[in-house]
Backbone as ProteinMPNN parsed JSONL, in Angstrom:
{"seq_chain_A": "MTDKQLDELGDKIVGVLKTIYDPEIPVDIYELGLIYDVFVSEENDAKILMTLTSPNCPVAESLPVDIENKVKSLEEINNCEVEITFDPTWTNEMMSEEAKLELGML", "coords_chain_A": {"N_chain_A": [[252.549, 10.39, -259.61], [252.304, 11.077, -256.216], [250.802, 9.452, -253.313], [250.016, 11.389, -251.517], [249.799, 13.645, -253.162], [247.714, 12.774, -254.813], [245.665, 12.626, -252.911], [245.475, 15.339, -252.231], [244.636, 16.371, -254.676], [242.194, 15.084, -254.88], [240.893, 16.379, -252.771], [240.74, 18.944, -253.865], [238.975, 18.461, -255.961], [236.674, 17.784, -254.512], [236.264, 20.274, -253.373], [235.467, 21.706, -255.654], [233.111, 20.319, -256.252], [231.561, 21.109, -254.12], [230.714, 23.569, -254.903], [228.635, 23.279, -256.55], [225.231, 23.231, -256.84], [222.172, 21.57, -255.968], [219.342, 22.131, -257.918], [216.823, 22.186, -256.771], [217.051, 22.054, -254.072], [218.537, 23.958, -251.563], [221.335, 23.206, -251.15], [224.693, 22.102, -251.523], [225.836, 19.571, -253.88], [227.644, 17.767, -252.81], [227.486, 17.894, -249.952], [224.866, 17.202, -249.824], [224.947, 14.547, -250.217], [225.014, 13.273, -252.637], [227.257, 12.485, -253.992], [228.985, 9.611, -254.388], [231.519, 8.469, -254.766], [234.877, 9.459, -255.576], [237.274, 9.087, -257.94], [240.674, 9.262, -258.868], [242.875, 8.828, -261.427], [246.275, 7.716, -262.067], [246.953, 9.045, -264.301], [245.78, 11.423, -264.049], [243.043, 11.547, -264.595], [239.679, 11.965, -263.783], [237.033, 10.246, -262.16], [233.728, 10.238, -261.271], [231.399, 8.91, -259.154], [228.042, 9.027, -258.71], [224.723, 9.867, -257.515], [221.27, 10.777, -257.999], [218.663, 12.785, -256.552], [216.299, 11.733, -257.301], [215.115, 9.437, -259.793], [213.708, 10.83, -261.681], [214.772, 13.329, -261.775], [214.958, 16.721, -262.717], [217.346, 17.755, -263.713], [218.857, 15.695, -264.652], [220.119, 15.25, -267.086], [221.7, 17.545, -267.542], [223.21, 18.107, -265.198], [225.366, 16.15, -264.765], [227.052, 16.853, -266.933], [227.678, 19.493, -266.312], [229.112, 19.068, -263.936], [231.288, 17.538, -264.919], [232.505, 19.459, -266.617], [233.226, 21.494, -264.779], [234.984, 20.135, -263.05], [236.948, 19.395, -264.867], [237.998, 21.859, -265.313], [239.921, 22.244, -263.449], [243.352, 22.652, -263.273], [245.042, 20.432, -263.002], [243.592, 18.236, -263.845], [242.974, 16.025, -266.479], [240.818, 14.776, -267.766], [237.336, 14.11, -267.164], [234.841, 11.975, -265.969], [231.48, 11.342, -265.315], [229.509, 9.119, -263.596], [226.266, 7.96, -263.234], [224.364, 6.417, -260.731], [221.807, 4.435, -259.226], [222.01, 2.835, -257.127], [223.272, 2.51, -254.119], [219.91, 3.65, -253.472], [219.263, 7.106, -253.14], [218.737, 8.656, -250.002], [217.472, 10.924, -247.498], [219.025, 10.452, -245.32], [221.595, 10.295, -246.172], [222.609, 12.788, -246.29], [224.894, 15.286, -245.119], [225.593, 16.364, -241.724], [225.748, 19.116, -241.732], [224.212, 19.797, -244.002], [221.713, 18.871, -243.185], [221.249, 20.557, -241.011], [221.137, 23.016, -242.373], [218.791, 22.661, -243.784], [216.966, 22.549, -241.787], [216.499, 20.117, -240.517], [217.461, 19.07, -238.214]], "CA_chain_A": [[251.924, 11.224, -258.598], [252.348, 10.413, -254.909], [249.509, 9.313, -252.645], [249.688, 12.692, -250.925], [249.341, 14.512, -254.25], [246.39, 12.29, -255.214], [244.732, 13.057, -251.866], [245.293, 16.789, -252.375], [243.826, 16.587, -255.868], [240.842, 14.671, -254.491], [240.331, 17.469, -251.965], [240.404, 20.037, -254.793], [237.76, 18.056, -256.673], [235.579, 17.943, -253.552], [236.029, 21.716, -253.297], [234.68, 22.08, -256.835], [231.775, 19.73, -256.104], [230.83, 21.892, -253.121], [230.227, 24.809, -255.524], [227.54, 22.899, -257.445], [224.039, 23.074, -256.003], [220.962, 20.955, -256.486], [218.46, 23.263, -258.225], [215.584, 22.155, -256.0], [217.374, 22.072, -252.644], [219.637, 24.922, -251.442], [222.504, 22.563, -250.551], [225.559, 21.604, -252.59], [225.655, 18.145, -254.168], [228.517, 16.957, -251.952], [226.872, 17.838, -248.621], [223.577, 16.539, -249.994], [225.192, 13.104, -250.221], [224.834, 12.722, -253.978], [228.542, 11.977, -254.481], [229.322, 8.348, -253.722], [232.965, 8.233, -254.796], [235.701, 10.229, -256.509], [238.503, 8.371, -258.275], [241.627, 9.983, -259.715], [243.875, 7.888, -261.92], [247.638, 8.246, -262.106], [247.022, 9.907, -265.488], [245.009, 12.624, -263.684], [241.667, 11.492, -265.069], [238.764, 11.827, -262.647], [235.751, 9.565, -262.358], [232.863, 10.541, -260.142], [230.215, 8.064, -259.044], [227.054, 9.816, -257.974], [223.314, 9.573, -257.713], [220.384, 11.932, -258.028], [217.648, 12.649, -255.51], [215.202, 10.958, -257.878], [215.353, 9.096, -261.201], [213.021, 11.826, -262.51], [215.393, 14.628, -261.501], [214.911, 17.555, -263.919], [218.685, 18.084, -264.222], [219.566, 14.429, -264.861], [220.942, 15.366, -268.293], [222.64, 18.669, -267.507], [224.073, 18.133, -264.015], [226.649, 15.456, -264.984], [227.883, 17.633, -267.857], [228.153, 20.636, -265.531], [230.142, 18.553, -263.032], [232.466, 17.202, -265.731], [233.159, 20.691, -267.068], [233.839, 22.207, -263.655], [236.134, 19.367, -262.564], [237.991, 19.499, -265.901], [238.594, 23.198, -265.266], [241.106, 22.169, -262.588], [244.554, 22.543, -264.103], [245.665, 19.109, -262.89], [242.717, 17.181, -264.37], [242.953, 15.895, -267.939], [239.487, 14.401, -268.211], [236.428, 13.758, -266.071], [233.652, 11.209, -266.347], [230.51, 11.21, -264.231], [228.623, 7.961, -263.744], [225.081, 8.028, -262.379], [223.854, 5.135, -260.254], [220.719, 4.526, -258.25], [222.265, 1.741, -256.191], [222.014, 2.53, -253.383], [218.989, 4.761, -253.685], [219.525, 8.229, -252.247], [217.756, 9.029, -248.978], [217.96, 12.104, -246.767], [220.012, 10.005, -244.331], [222.92, 10.432, -246.783], [223.041, 14.178, -246.171], [225.785, 15.599, -244.007], [224.968, 17.1, -240.62], [225.666, 20.511, -242.181], [223.064, 19.912, -244.901], [220.5, 18.693, -242.385], [221.066, 21.809, -240.269], [220.738, 24.03, -243.354], [217.406, 22.413, -244.18], [216.127, 22.502, -240.595], [216.129, 18.728, -240.23], [218.043, 18.68, -236.919]], "C_chain_A": [[251.904, 10.438, -257.28], [250.939, 10.294, -254.324], [249.063, 10.644, -252.051], [249.151, 13.641, -251.999], [247.952, 14.089, -254.739], [245.332, 12.708, -254.198], [244.435, 14.545, -251.981], [244.421, 17.108, -253.586], [242.376, 16.175, -255.601], [240.149, 15.745, -253.676], [239.935, 18.655, -252.844], [239.114, 19.722, -255.542], [236.549, 18.207, -255.76], [235.242, 19.426, -253.402], [235.192, 22.218, -254.462], [233.248, 21.559, -256.693], [230.92, 20.513, -255.111], [230.35, 23.236, -253.664], [229.029, 24.546, -256.434], [226.327, 22.548, -256.583], [222.921, 22.346, -256.733], [219.976, 22.094, -256.741], [217.187, 23.304, -257.38], [215.807, 22.263, -254.497], [218.583, 22.989, -252.465], [220.867, 24.374, -250.709], [223.364, 22.034, -251.689], [225.471, 20.084, -252.709], [226.528, 17.247, -253.305], [227.889, 16.784, -250.569], [225.512, 17.148, -248.668], [223.726, 15.019, -250.011], [225.004, 12.457, -251.577], [226.116, 12.126, -254.55], [228.901, 10.729, -253.691], [230.821, 8.096, -253.703], [233.621, 9.128, -255.827], [236.991, 9.449, -256.703], [239.382, 9.291, -259.107], [242.697, 8.988, -260.122], [245.256, 8.53, -261.875], [247.854, 9.142, -263.319], [246.24, 11.204, -265.282], [243.65, 12.699, -264.368], [240.78, 11.248, -263.85], [237.523, 11.055, -263.07], [234.945, 9.768, -261.089], [231.635, 9.646, -260.224], [229.218, 8.806, -258.169], [225.65, 9.309, -258.243], [222.558, 10.885, -257.831], [219.327, 11.723, -256.95], [216.474, 11.808, -255.983], [215.558, 10.596, -259.315], [214.707, 10.097, -262.157], [213.577, 13.227, -262.311], [215.429, 15.47, -262.78], [216.287, 17.915, -264.491], [219.526, 16.829, -264.477], [220.484, 14.476, -266.077], [222.038, 16.416, -268.135], [223.613, 18.64, -266.333], [225.387, 17.376, -264.224], [227.596, 16.22, -265.909], [228.476, 18.836, -267.135], [229.284, 20.208, -264.596], [231.42, 18.247, -263.801], [233.226, 18.455, -266.136], [233.86, 21.425, -265.931], [235.056, 21.463, -263.112], [237.277, 19.446, -263.574], [238.649, 20.875, -265.909], [239.782, 23.256, -264.308], [242.318, 21.883, -263.466], [245.121, 21.122, -264.126], [244.857, 17.986, -263.546], [242.711, 17.2, -265.895], [241.545, 15.636, -268.455], [238.641, 14.053, -266.99], [235.22, 13.033, -266.647], [232.761, 11.095, -265.118], [229.61, 10.022, -264.547], [227.489, 8.091, -262.735], [224.664, 6.612, -262.005], [222.688, 5.39, -259.309], [220.81, 3.376, -257.258], [223.465, 2.105, -255.337], [221.175, 3.763, -253.726], [219.288, 5.86, -252.671], [218.369, 8.383, -251.261], [218.317, 10.23, -248.226], [218.924, 11.729, -245.649], [221.442, 10.15, -244.862], [223.456, 11.857, -246.692], [223.976, 14.342, -244.982], [224.998, 16.311, -242.91], [224.759, 18.561, -241.017], [224.442, 20.721, -243.072], [221.758, 19.794, -244.125], [220.203, 19.941, -241.558], [220.541, 22.899, -241.188], [219.259, 23.902, -243.715], [216.456, 22.29, -242.995], [215.669, 21.102, -240.222], [216.731, 18.224, -238.923], [217.52, 19.584, -235.825]], "O_chain_A": [[251.526, 9.267, -257.255], [250.006, 10.953, -254.784], [247.88, 10.982, -252.08], [248.172, 14.353, -251.775], [247.113, 14.937, -255.042], [244.228, 13.101, -254.576], [243.286, 14.967, -251.847], [243.573, 18.0, -253.534], [241.443, 16.845, -256.046], [238.959, 15.999, -253.859], [238.913, 19.297, -252.599], [238.266, 20.594, -255.735], [235.509, 18.706, -256.19], [234.07, 19.792, -253.315], [234.31, 23.057, -254.282], [232.29, 22.276, -256.98], [229.698, 20.572, -255.248], [229.652, 23.968, -252.963], [228.474, 25.476, -257.02], [226.395, 21.679, -255.714], [222.746, 22.486, -257.943], [219.788, 22.943, -255.87], [216.544, 24.349, -257.284], [214.874, 22.528, -253.739], [219.578, 22.808, -253.166], [221.373, 24.993, -249.773], [222.841, 21.573, -252.704], [225.082, 19.397, -251.764], [226.19, 16.084, -253.089], [227.773, 15.664, -250.072], [225.061, 16.578, -247.673], [222.747, 14.291, -249.84], [224.851, 11.239, -251.673], [226.062, 11.343, -255.498], [229.098, 10.783, -252.477], [231.343, 7.565, -252.724], [233.006, 9.508, -256.823], [237.714, 9.183, -255.743], [238.881, 10.022, -259.961], [243.348, 8.379, -259.273], [245.386, 9.737, -261.671], [248.817, 9.907, -263.369], [246.059, 11.986, -266.216], [243.164, 13.786, -264.682], [241.099, 10.423, -262.994], [237.032, 11.198, -264.19], [235.416, 9.505, -259.982], [230.926, 9.627, -261.231], [229.517, 9.166, -257.031], [225.429, 8.44, -259.086], [223.145, 11.966, -257.77], [219.122, 10.6, -256.488], [215.742, 11.238, -255.175], [216.235, 11.369, -259.992], [215.114, 10.202, -263.314], [212.914, 14.209, -262.647], [215.88, 14.988, -263.819], [216.378, 18.339, -265.643], [220.755, 16.893, -264.513], [221.52, 13.811, -266.095], [223.176, 16.196, -268.549], [224.743, 19.111, -266.467], [226.443, 17.912, -263.889], [228.807, 16.231, -265.689], [229.648, 19.161, -267.325], [230.293, 20.903, -264.477], [232.508, 18.647, -263.389], [234.449, 18.51, -266.012], [234.972, 21.922, -266.108], [236.052, 22.09, -262.75], [238.441, 19.552, -263.189], [239.741, 21.037, -266.455], [240.564, 24.207, -264.345], [242.297, 20.977, -264.298], [245.622, 20.666, -265.155], [245.387, 16.899, -263.776], [242.478, 18.234, -266.522], [241.131, 16.209, -269.462], [239.167, 13.743, -265.921], [234.66, 13.427, -267.669], [233.23, 10.791, -264.022], [229.028, 9.936, -265.628], [227.717, 8.304, -261.545], [224.617, 5.721, -262.854], [222.605, 6.442, -258.675], [219.822, 2.994, -256.632], [224.595, 2.009, -255.815], [221.687, 4.774, -254.207], [219.536, 5.587, -251.496], [217.197, 8.262, -251.62], [219.511, 10.516, -248.313], [219.578, 12.606, -245.084], [222.394, 10.129, -244.083], [224.627, 12.102, -246.983], [223.867, 13.636, -243.979], [223.888, 16.794, -243.134], [223.739, 19.167, -240.69], [223.718, 21.705, -242.917], [220.808, 20.533, -244.383], [219.046, 20.338, -241.419], [219.613, 23.624, -240.831], [218.568, 24.899, -243.925], [215.28, 21.968, -243.168], [214.582, 20.923, -239.675], [216.53, 17.065, -238.56], [217.888, 19.421, -234.662]]}, "name": "protein", "num_of_chains": 1, "seq": "MTDKQLDELGDKIVGVLKTIYDPEIPVDIYELGLIYDVFVSEENDAKILMTLTSPNCPVAESLPVDIENKVKSLEEINNCEVEITFDPTWTNEMMSEEAKLELGML"}
């Protein structure tokens, strides 16, 4: 797979991530700043490094599974693994300008 194809696949994954919303905040997890990195291997396996708004997040168990399933639904992806980290800790400064506007923070 060429670098261009990997970039395009990464963009598709981001598109999927933008359809998944935090249940407590009406903003998608990508714009909310919960996604720290998206890796795609040459074997078309995806790994997503993300955080949660809080270690006590009520969807800490279900959200990663939901993300894995939705990303794996992309024809080009063979497998997906989501890793949760709290380093660095999420703050509202990680939100995109769009998310801040949506939440009336600008």
